[in-house]
All heavy atoms as an XYZ file, in Angstrom:
816
protein
N      90.011     30.901     67.975
C      89.334     31.012     66.702
C      88.083     30.135     66.778
O      88.180     28.920     66.985
C      90.290     30.581     65.604
C      89.667     30.378     64.266
S      90.721     29.788     62.904
C      92.386     30.159     63.354
N      86.913     30.712     66.602
C      85.690     29.932     66.691
C      85.148     29.550     65.306
O      84.186     28.785     65.223
C      84.619     30.711     67.438
O      84.324     31.901     66.768
N      85.759     30.055     64.235
C      85.345     29.712     62.873
C      86.580     29.437     62.026
O      87.649     29.975     62.290
C      84.592     30.869     62.234
C      83.247     31.162     62.785
C      82.534     32.265     62.008
O      83.057     32.742     60.979
O      81.460     32.658     62.463
N      86.389     28.600     61.010
C      87.437     28.338     60.036
C      86.910     28.787     58.687
O      85.798     28.405     58.311
C      87.792     26.852     59.972
C      88.296     26.298     61.272
C      87.673     25.178     61.832
C      89.371     26.846     61.935
C      88.112     24.643     63.030
C      89.826     26.303     63.131
C      89.203     25.210     63.664
N      87.666     29.576     57.941
C      87.254     30.046     56.629
C      87.936     29.229     55.543
O      89.047     28.700     55.737
C      87.641     31.507     56.434
C      86.869     32.423     57.374
O      85.693     32.160     57.645
O      87.457     33.424     57.845
N      87.280     29.104     54.380
C      87.863     28.464     53.187
C      88.376     27.060     53.490
O      89.548     26.765     53.285
C      88.973     29.345     52.618
C      88.468     30.715     52.249
O      87.404     30.862     51.624
N      89.205     31.754     52.658
N      87.496     26.191     53.982
C      87.857     24.833     54.328
C      86.953     23.849     53.613
O      85.879     24.214     53.111
C      87.789     24.585     55.845
C      88.743     25.479     56.591
C      86.366     24.740     56.359
N      87.380     22.602     53.616
C      86.560     21.499     53.131
C      86.282     20.588     54.337
O      87.217     20.247     55.048
C      87.291     20.706     52.046
O      87.597     21.593     50.972
C      86.451     19.563     51.537
N      85.043     20.215     54.531
C      84.695     19.316     55.632
C      84.309     17.960     55.039
O      83.455     17.891     54.139
C      83.507     19.892     56.451
C      83.106     18.909     57.559
C      83.859     21.253     57.028
N      84.937     16.909     55.514
C      84.594     15.572     55.093
C      83.249     15.190     55.706
O      83.075     15.276     56.916
C      85.669     14.563     55.520
O      86.924     14.978     54.948
C      85.348     13.169     55.041
N      82.312     14.834     54.874
C      80.937     14.577     55.321
C      80.843     13.376     56.239
O      80.128     13.380     57.211
C      80.028     14.402     54.100
C      78.575     14.339     54.488
C      77.691     14.392     53.298
N      77.849     13.170     52.513
C      77.131     12.897     51.453
N      76.217     13.733     51.015
N      77.303     11.772     50.773
N      81.555     12.303     55.918
C      81.472     11.092     56.722
C      82.241     11.254     58.017
O      83.376     11.743     58.043
C      82.059      9.904     55.937
C      81.274      9.537     54.687
C      81.545     10.446     53.522
O      82.577     11.156     53.497
O      80.715     10.471     52.600
N      81.630     10.801     59.107
C      82.246     10.907     60.433
C      83.223      9.783     60.645
O      83.064      8.686     60.113
C      81.166     10.868     61.504
N      84.248     10.064     61.448
C      85.116      9.018     62.017
C      84.406      8.593     63.278
O      84.110      9.429     64.143
C      86.498      9.591     62.362
C      87.190     10.179     61.160
O      87.330      9.505     60.160
N      87.563     11.430     61.243
N      84.112      7.318     63.435
C      83.371      6.805     64.579
C      84.223      5.774     65.300
O      84.706      4.809     64.694
C      82.034      6.192     64.152
C      81.263      5.684     65.346
C      81.201      7.224     63.391
N      84.421      5.963     66.608
C      85.255      5.076     67.417
C      84.491      4.614     68.655
O      83.549      5.286     69.101
C      86.531      5.815     67.898
C      87.300      6.473     66.800
C      87.145      7.833     66.528
C      88.198      5.752     66.017
C      87.871      8.461     65.537
C      88.944      6.375     65.011
C      88.756      7.713     64.787
O      89.477      8.337     63.794
N      84.933      3.500     69.236
C      84.427      3.059     70.511
C      82.901      2.959     70.537
O      82.236      3.560     71.399
C      84.948      3.933     71.660
C      86.445      4.004     71.720
C      87.118      5.128     71.272
C      87.202      2.908     72.179
C      88.498      5.219     71.299
C      88.585      2.973     72.188
C      89.230      4.113     71.770
N      82.363      2.245     69.547
C      80.914      1.994     69.473
C      80.102      3.281     69.439
O      79.018      3.360     70.010
C      80.436      1.114     70.631
C      81.059     -0.276     70.601
O      81.201     -0.836     69.478
O      81.417     -0.794     71.670
N      80.644      4.304     68.797
C      79.955      5.590     68.633
C      80.102      6.547     69.788
O      79.534      7.648     69.754
N      80.905      6.204     70.776
C      81.086      7.099     71.925
C      82.058      8.242     71.632
O      82.096      9.202     72.372
C      81.539      6.307     73.143
C      80.479      5.330     73.628
C      80.935      4.508     74.763
C      79.877      3.501     75.187
N      80.371      2.593     76.217
N      82.820      8.108     70.566
C      83.720      9.154     70.107
C      83.520      9.326     68.605
O      83.561      8.346     67.865
C      85.209      8.786     70.384
C      86.144      9.859     69.852
C      85.436      8.569     71.875
N      83.261     10.557     68.192
C      83.125     10.836     66.761
C      83.884     12.083     66.397
O      84.115     12.971     67.256
C      81.628     11.027     66.351
O      81.127     12.197     67.005
C      80.791      9.819     66.695
N      84.278     12.197     65.141
C      84.962     13.415     64.679
C      84.717     13.592     63.179
O      84.345     12.656     62.479
C      86.449     13.367     64.986
O      87.101     12.365     64.192
N      84.992     14.795     62.720
C      84.926     15.137     61.290
C      86.213     15.884     60.924
O      86.703     16.694     61.702
C      83.727     16.014     60.971
C      82.427     15.313     61.323
C      81.368     15.626     60.296
N      80.063     15.160     60.703
C      79.576     13.965     60.434
N      80.279     13.081     59.750
N      78.371     13.606     60.846
N      86.715     15.563     59.740
C      87.954     16.152     59.259
C      87.667     17.476     58.549
O      86.799     17.549     57.706
C      88.650     15.184     58.311
C      89.988     15.651     57.816
C      90.617     14.569     56.931
C      91.956     14.988     56.386
N      92.500     13.939     55.486
N      88.432     18.500     58.918
C      88.370     19.807     58.307
C      89.718     20.048     57.620
O      90.751     20.077     58.294
C      88.105     20.916     59.356
C      88.094     22.294     58.714
C      86.834     20.631     60.095
N      89.711     20.202     56.280
C      90.942     20.395     55.509
C      91.044     21.831     55.047
O      90.100     22.404     54.496
C      90.978     19.452     54.318
O      90.787     18.102     54.772
C      92.305     19.538     53.580
N      92.220     22.444     55.251
C      92.453     23.816     54.907
C      93.079     23.902     53.498
O      93.572     22.918     52.981
C      93.391     24.467     55.947
C      92.744     24.564     57.296
C      92.700     23.496     58.165
C      92.147     25.758     57.680
C      92.062     23.591     59.399
C      91.524     25.869     58.932
C      91.481     24.767     59.771
N      93.057     25.084     52.918
C      93.544     25.312     51.550
C      94.997     24.880     51.365
O      95.378     24.431     50.297
C      93.378     26.771     51.146
N      95.800     24.967     52.429
C      97.222     24.572     52.342
C      97.446     23.072     52.493
O      98.571     22.597     52.517
C      98.066     25.362     53.336
C      97.736     25.031     54.800
O      96.882     24.182     55.056
O      98.391     25.645     55.680
N      96.357     22.300     52.699
C      96.448     20.870     52.870
C      96.523     20.396     54.318
O      96.371     19.198     54.583
N      96.739     21.304     55.243
C      96.737     20.926     56.649
C      95.299     20.587     57.086
O      94.341     20.963     56.383
C      97.313     22.037     57.521
O      96.490     23.214     57.465
N      95.171     19.890     58.185
C      93.831     19.517     58.611
C      93.741     19.416     60.133
O      94.740     19.312     60.824
C      93.346     18.243     57.948
C      94.236     17.027     58.208
C      93.945     16.183     59.276
C      95.315     16.744     57.409
C      94.730     15.084     59.527
C      96.107     15.653     57.625
C      95.813     14.811     58.696
O      96.604     13.711     58.934
N      92.512     19.445     60.606
C      92.147     19.272     61.998
C      90.965     18.324     62.025
O      90.335     18.082     61.012
C      91.692     20.597     62.617
C      92.719     21.709     62.588
C      92.113     23.000     63.164
C      93.073     24.168     63.068
N      94.091     24.182     64.095
N      90.663     17.809     63.203
C      89.398     17.109     63.384
C      88.642     17.797     64.501
O      89.225     18.281     65.491
C      89.595     15.595     63.706
O      90.438     15.450     64.841
C      90.154     14.856     62.517
N      87.331     17.858     64.341
C      86.420     18.375     65.352
C      85.563     17.227     65.812
O      85.019     16.482     64.989
C      85.536     19.465     64.751
C      86.248     20.642     64.121
C      85.234     21.571     63.455
C      87.071     21.409     65.167
N      85.438     17.055     67.133
C      84.671     15.899     67.573
C      84.089     16.024     68.959
O      84.238     17.011     69.662
N      83.416     14.942     69.304
C      82.732     14.799     70.616
C      83.149     13.475     71.209
O      83.233     12.463     70.504
C      81.170     14.793     70.392
C      80.683     16.102     69.796
C      80.459     14.443     71.684
C      80.733     17.281     70.728
N      83.400     13.487     72.527
C      83.675     12.255     73.269
C      82.701     12.159     74.411
O      82.574     13.092     75.218
C      85.131     12.272     73.800
C      86.174     12.170     72.728
S      87.859     12.011     73.386
C      88.340     13.750     73.392
N      82.029     11.039     74.485
C      81.093     10.755     75.556
C      81.876     10.228     76.786
O      82.985      9.705     76.625
C      80.062      9.721     75.125
C      79.238     10.119     73.904
S      78.258     11.577     74.199
C      77.036     10.931     75.322
N      81.310     10.335     77.986
C      82.005      9.814     79.171
C      82.440      8.366     78.980
O      81.715      7.542     78.420
C      80.979      9.955     80.281
C      80.152     11.141     79.826
C      80.040     10.988     78.328
N      83.678      8.088     79.423
C      84.252      6.753     79.323
C      85.757      6.817     79.323
O      86.338      7.907     79.385
N      86.392      5.665     79.236
C      87.857      5.539     79.194
C      88.264      5.039     77.830
O      87.727      4.034     77.340
C      88.337      4.545     80.269
C      88.021      4.975     81.678
O      87.551      6.122     81.889
O      88.250      4.181     82.612
N      89.254      5.722     77.229
C      89.698      5.404     75.861
C      91.211      5.482     75.759
O      91.851      6.191     76.528
C      89.072      6.364     74.860
C      87.588      6.555     75.026
C      87.079      7.731     75.581
C      86.690      5.548     74.676
C      85.720      7.922     75.752
C      85.307      5.725     74.861
C      84.832      6.919     75.392
O      83.492      7.092     75.549
N      91.757      4.779     74.775
C      93.174      4.891     74.432
C      93.273      5.208     72.943
O      92.630      4.554     72.114
C      93.934      3.573     74.728
O      93.835      3.293     76.126
C      95.396      3.694     74.340
N      94.064      6.229     72.613
C      94.256      6.642     71.229
C      95.743      6.567     70.867
O      96.601      6.896     71.677
C      93.820      8.104     71.006
C      92.326      8.295     71.104
C      91.748      8.673     72.298
C      91.544      8.080     70.001
C      90.378      8.843     72.368
C      90.159      8.257     70.068
C      89.572      8.645     71.266
N      96.007      6.111     69.649
C      97.367      6.129     69.126
C      97.543      7.303     68.199
O      96.566      7.827     67.641
N      98.783      7.761     68.050
C      99.068      8.892     67.165
C     100.122      8.531     66.135
O     101.042      7.754     66.443
C      99.551     10.120     67.956
O     100.798      9.791     68.605
C      98.555     10.551     69.003
N     100.004      9.077     64.972
C     101.072      9.027     63.980
C     101.812     10.372     63.993
O     103.011     10.421     64.135
C     100.526      8.744     62.585
C      99.993      7.316     62.442
C      99.444      7.052     61.054
O      99.806      7.766     60.099
O      98.655      6.112     60.917
N     101.045     11.443     63.832
C     101.585     12.797     63.882
C     101.448     13.332     65.326
O     100.592     12.887     66.065
C     100.827     13.721     62.944
C     100.991     13.410     61.495
C     100.284     14.470     60.660
C     100.599     14.278     59.175
N     100.061     15.395     58.390
N     102.266     14.356     65.619
C     102.079     15.074     66.875
C     100.741     15.788     66.822
O     100.305     16.207     65.751
C     103.218     16.079     67.087
N     100.095     15.926     67.963
C      98.774     16.507     68.029
C      98.664     17.577     69.112
O      99.266     17.420     70.169
C      97.698     15.452     68.313
C      97.642     14.323     67.316
C      96.608     13.257     67.691
O      95.939     13.385     68.740
O      96.483     12.300     66.925
N      97.825     18.549     68.865
C      97.421     19.519     69.873
C      95.908     19.287     70.085
O      95.144     19.414     69.146
C      97.654     20.955     69.395
C      96.991     22.039     70.278
C      97.604     22.051     71.693
C      97.135     23.410     69.629
N      95.547     18.891     71.276
C      94.140     18.647     71.623
C      93.615     19.829     72.411
O      94.041     20.102     73.527
C      94.014     17.371     72.471
C      94.301     16.102     71.735
S      93.024     15.657     70.580
C      91.677     15.278     71.682
N      92.680     20.574     71.785
C      92.062     21.724     72.440
C      90.678     21.332     72.902
O      89.884     20.808     72.118
C      91.962     22.893     71.448
C      93.297     23.387     70.928
C      93.137     24.444     69.867
O      93.059     25.633     70.243
O      93.050     24.053     68.691
N      90.379     21.619     74.132
C      89.086     21.237     74.722
C      88.154     22.452     74.712
O      88.434     23.470     75.364
C      89.271     20.702     76.162
C      90.363     19.615     76.170
C      87.968     20.214     76.729
C      90.165     18.489     75.165
N      87.083     22.335     73.933
C      86.111     23.451     73.799
C      85.074     23.411     74.926
O      84.599     24.457     75.354
C      85.383     23.366     72.472
C      86.277     23.295     71.233
S      87.265     24.764     71.130
C      88.816     24.058     70.697
N      84.706     22.220     75.364
C      83.736     22.036     76.425
C      83.980     20.702     77.098
O      84.475     19.777     76.463
C      82.301     22.077     75.869
N      83.645     20.607     78.380
C      83.743     19.355     79.089
C      84.959     19.261     79.997
O      85.713     20.214     80.168
N      85.107     18.083     80.615
C      86.195     17.800     81.554
C      86.748     16.420     81.265
O      86.009     15.496     80.969
C      85.689     17.843     82.997
C      85.250     19.192     83.479
C      84.780     19.097     84.912
C      84.248     20.446     85.378
N      83.719     20.387     86.742
N      88.065     16.282     81.431
C      88.715     14.998     81.202
C      90.024     14.916     81.967
O      90.529     15.919     82.471
C      88.983     14.792     79.706
C      89.949     15.771     79.036
C      91.390     15.263     79.080
C      89.520     15.972     77.599
N      90.537     13.708     82.030
C      91.881     13.442     82.533
C      92.607     12.664     81.437
O      92.022     11.844     80.753
C      91.873     12.602     83.795
O      91.239     13.281     84.863
N      93.913     12.947     81.290
C      94.699     12.214     80.294
C      96.049     11.819     80.871
O      96.551     12.429     81.822
C      94.884     13.053     79.018
C      95.857     14.204     79.159
C      97.196     14.049     78.868
C      95.439     15.426     79.640
C      98.101     15.092     79.020
C      96.318     16.489     79.791
C      97.658     16.298     79.476
O      98.541     17.359     79.623
N      96.599     10.772     80.279
C      97.937     10.283     80.651
C      98.664      9.910     79.380
O      98.174      9.049     78.613
C      97.805      9.088     81.597
S      99.369      8.460     82.190
N      99.797     10.519     79.123
C     100.585     10.229     77.915
C     101.357      8.917     78.106
O     101.718      8.541     79.229
C     101.571     11.347     77.652
C     100.975     12.734     77.366
C     102.083     13.763     77.237
C     100.105     12.711     76.131
N     101.609      8.240     77.010
C     102.390      6.994     77.018
C     103.728      7.250     77.732
O     104.392      8.245     77.464
C     102.628      6.535     75.602
C     103.423      5.245     75.490
C     103.613      4.832     74.044
C     104.429      3.571     73.966
N     104.620      3.177     72.548
N     104.078      6.350     78.633
C     105.337      6.434     79.334
C     105.283      7.352     80.571
O     106.252      7.486     81.287
N     104.150      7.970     80.819
C     103.969      8.889     81.946
C     102.998      8.190     82.912
O     102.005      7.603     82.483
C     103.388     10.215     81.511
C     103.398     11.285     82.584
O     103.837     11.008     83.697
O     102.940     12.410     82.268
N     103.252      8.258     84.192
C     102.350      7.622     85.150
C     101.406      8.643     85.795
O     100.483      8.273     86.524
C     103.140      6.927     86.251
O     103.954      7.878     86.942
N     101.585      9.922     85.470
C     100.750     10.974     86.071
C      99.566     11.324     85.181
O      99.709     11.542     83.975
C     101.592     12.227     86.333
C     100.829     13.312     87.023
C     101.691     14.496     87.373
O     102.892     14.489     87.148
N     101.075     15.515     87.929
N      98.385     11.389     85.785
C      97.171     11.837     85.110
C      97.068     13.345     85.254
O      97.412     13.903     86.291
C      95.935     11.143     85.676
C      95.855      9.714     85.210
C      96.459      8.639     85.804
C      95.179      9.221     84.087
N      96.164      7.502     85.083
C      95.364      7.837     84.037
C      94.337      9.821     83.115
C      94.794      7.041     83.056
C      93.793      9.035     82.132
C      94.013      7.650     82.110
N      96.562     13.999     84.215
C      96.399     15.466     84.193
C      94.937     15.766     83.974
O      94.313     15.277     83.024
C      97.235     16.068     83.069
C      98.681     15.678     83.127
N      99.599     16.321     83.899
C      99.336     14.658     82.524
C     100.789     15.751     83.746
N     100.643     14.717     82.914
N      94.370     16.607     84.831
C      92.972     17.024     84.703
C      92.916     18.323     83.908
O      93.646     19.285     84.229
C      92.341     17.266     86.081
C      92.303     16.001     86.928
O      92.188     14.899     86.356
O      92.373     16.125     88.169
N      92.046     18.382     82.891
C      91.843     19.614     82.151
C      90.366     19.772     81.827
O      89.572     18.830     81.930
C      92.720     19.718     80.879
C      92.307     18.691     79.842
C      94.190     19.586     81.208
C      92.973     18.941     78.499
N      90.022     20.982     81.395
C      88.626     21.294     81.116
C      88.553     22.295     79.980
O      89.568     22.676     79.414
C      87.931     21.808     82.355
C      88.567     23.048     82.917
C      87.978     23.418     84.254
O      87.016     22.799     84.750
N      88.516     24.440     84.887
N      87.336     22.726     79.693
C      87.085     23.678     78.593
C      88.074     24.854     78.681
O      88.341     25.376     79.778
C      85.655     24.183     78.674
N      88.619     25.230     77.496
C      89.546     26.343     77.454
C      91.006     25.929     77.588
O      91.903     26.757     77.430
N      91.267     24.656     77.890
C      92.626     24.183     78.051
C      92.998     23.223     76.923
O      92.121     22.821     76.165
C      92.782     23.515     79.421
C      92.513     24.464     80.574
C      92.657     23.823     81.938
O      92.147     22.670     82.110
O      93.237     24.452     82.810
N      94.284     22.888     76.837
C      94.741     22.008     75.770
C      95.909     21.173     76.257
O      96.481     21.447     77.316
C      95.146     22.823     74.531
O      96.217     23.686     74.849
N      96.283     20.158     75.456
C      97.478     19.370     75.741
C      98.059     18.862     74.445
O      97.367     18.774     73.429
C      97.182     18.233     76.748
C      96.253     17.144     76.258
C      96.755     15.970     75.715
C      94.889     17.305     76.369
C      95.902     14.954     75.309
C      93.999     16.282     75.965
C      94.523     15.107     75.433
N      99.350     18.579     74.475
C     100.096     18.096     73.307
C     100.395     16.603     73.451
O     100.674     16.127     74.553
C     101.400     18.860     73.119
C     101.178     20.249     72.635
O     100.876     20.455     71.462
N     101.295     21.229     73.501
N     100.354     15.903     72.322
C     100.672     14.480     72.291
C     101.774     14.311     71.250
O     101.666     14.802     70.120
C      99.455     13.648     71.870
C      99.788     12.162     71.892
C      98.249     13.957     72.773
N     102.877     13.647     71.610
C     103.974     13.444     70.649
C     103.565     12.514     69.493
O     102.659     11.694     69.630
C     105.074     12.793     71.463
C     104.665     12.855     72.902
C     103.180     13.085     72.920
N     104.286     12.618     68.409
C     104.095     11.728     67.252
C     104.476     10.297     67.649
O     105.284     10.087     68.564
C     104.964     12.200     66.081
N     103.876      9.342     66.934
C     104.200      7.914     67.139
C     104.078      7.553     68.611
O     104.985      6.938     69.201
C     105.598      7.594     66.610
C     105.790      7.865     65.146
C     104.873      7.014     64.241
O     104.573      5.860     64.595
O     104.489      7.521     63.174
N     102.966      7.900     69.235
C     102.786      7.678     70.635
C     101.348      7.254     70.899
O     100.632      6.857     69.970
C     103.113      8.956     71.390
O     103.044      8.761     72.783
N     100.914      7.341     72.139
C      99.528      7.088     72.488
C      99.221      7.834     73.771
O     100.119      8.322     74.461
C      99.279      5.587     72.654
O      99.989      5.089     73.749
N      97.935      7.874     74.072
C      97.525      8.477     75.337
C      96.216      7.812     75.799
O      95.415      7.403     74.990
C      97.383      9.988     75.252
C      96.331     10.504     74.300
C      95.081     10.898     74.731
C      96.616     10.591     72.940
C      94.154     11.393     73.855
C      95.681     11.076     72.036
C      94.443     11.480     72.501
N      96.071      7.750     77.114
C      94.850      7.261     77.742
C      94.055      8.492     78.150
O      94.635      9.505     78.569
C      95.127      6.407     78.982
C      95.859      5.129     78.612
O      95.470      4.474     77.623
O      96.795      4.766     79.347
N      92.750      8.411     78.025
C      91.899      9.542     78.340
C      90.654      9.043     79.073
O      90.105      8.008     78.730
C      91.574     10.315     77.068
C      90.984     11.674     77.345
C      90.703      9.526     76.112
C      90.981     12.616     76.145
N      90.273      9.752     80.133
C      89.087      9.483     80.893
C      88.166     10.699     80.723
O      88.495     11.790     81.189
C      89.381      9.283     82.358
C      90.233      8.052     82.656
C      90.512      7.936     84.143
C      91.443      6.752     84.367
N      91.739      6.556     85.806
N      87.058     10.521     80.058
C      86.115     11.614     79.852
C      85.156     11.642     81.046
O      84.441     10.682     81.288
C      85.328     11.448     78.521
C      86.291     11.286     77.344
C      84.378     12.603     78.331
C      87.280     12.429     77.162
N      85.177     12.763     81.769
C      84.377     12.925     82.962
C      83.005     13.466     82.613
O      81.980     13.007     83.133
C      85.104     13.833     83.961
C      86.423     13.160     84.335
C      84.242     14.110     85.182
C      87.450     14.085     84.937
N      82.963     14.475     81.726
C      81.704     14.940     81.188
C      81.912     15.222     79.708
O      83.023     15.497     79.264
C      81.183     16.184     81.911
C      82.032     17.416     81.808
C      81.466     18.605     82.582
O      80.979     18.420     83.696
O      81.534     19.696     82.055
N      80.868     15.109     78.921
C      80.940     15.208     77.452
C      81.975     16.236     77.041
O      81.950     17.363     77.542
C      79.571     15.567     76.896
C      79.540     15.588     75.370
C      78.294     14.879     74.881
C      79.599     17.010     74.855
N      82.868     15.858     76.114
C      83.943     16.750     75.662
C      83.743     17.087     74.193
O      83.528     16.193     73.348
C      85.325     16.072     75.877
C      86.425     16.796     75.121
C      85.659     16.026     77.368
N      83.808     18.362     73.884
C      83.859     18.893     72.524
C      85.289     19.292     72.294
O      85.837     20.075     73.084
C      82.891     20.100     72.432
C      82.867     20.759     71.069
O      83.406     20.190     70.106
O      82.288     21.855     70.989
N      85.922     18.762     71.243
C      87.354     19.009     71.052
C      87.701     19.357     69.617
O      86.982     19.075     68.698
C      88.181     17.787     71.507
C      88.054     16.590     70.605
C      88.960     16.384     69.546
C      87.042     15.671     70.769
C      88.834     15.306     68.696
C      86.921     14.568     69.938
C      87.816     14.401     68.905
O      87.695     13.320     68.073
N      88.891     19.975     69.494
C      89.512     20.256     68.202
C      90.912     19.694     68.263
O      91.702     20.074     69.139
C      89.534     21.766     67.952
S      90.369     22.209     66.418
N      91.221     18.806     67.332
C      92.564     18.177     67.294
C      93.307     18.727     66.072
O      92.851     18.587     64.946
C      92.436     16.678     67.187
S      94.032     15.839     67.100
N      94.435     19.375     66.343
C      95.278     19.890     65.284
C      96.450     18.947     65.096
O      97.125     18.588     66.084
C      95.822     21.305     65.630
O      94.693     22.179     65.844
C      96.704     21.845     64.527
N      96.695     18.521     63.864
C      97.802     17.619     63.545
C      99.013     18.457     63.182
O      98.971     19.279     62.251
C      97.396     16.656     62.436
C      96.239     15.812     62.862
C      94.929     16.208     62.701
C      96.459     14.621     63.549
C      93.853     15.443     63.140
C      95.399     13.817     64.002
C      94.110     14.278     63.789
O      93.068     13.505     64.244
N     100.085     18.268     63.949
C     101.305     19.082     63.793
C     102.337     18.346     62.970
O     102.397     17.114     62.982
C     101.856     19.410     65.180
C     100.836     19.993     66.168
C     101.426     20.049     67.553
C     100.377     21.367     65.720
N     103.152     19.077     62.256
C     104.259     18.450     61.474
C     105.487     18.285     62.290
O     105.738     18.877     63.249
C     104.571     19.317     60.254
C     103.429     19.300     59.230
O     102.788     18.258     59.099
O     103.203     20.345     58.625
């Protein structure tokens, strides 16, 4: 899906890591939400409250989930899941455009 219909977009950006990662919240009529963002090359660690589906629209990265010692390489058109109450390390190889869906 390249478009979302009937949504509210929060105007203010979420800004992390000195501006190297940004996102905007998109809220759907049913109250569910996603974030759309950009990550610049670098190494980052993110914590999660809810389970997440990270869809990569453009770019290349490697990620490692908390408790896992294996790094996984992915690129545009691929995705990965992150469990709730967890964290993941991410190495952005080239600028990443992403969509994060928060799962119940």
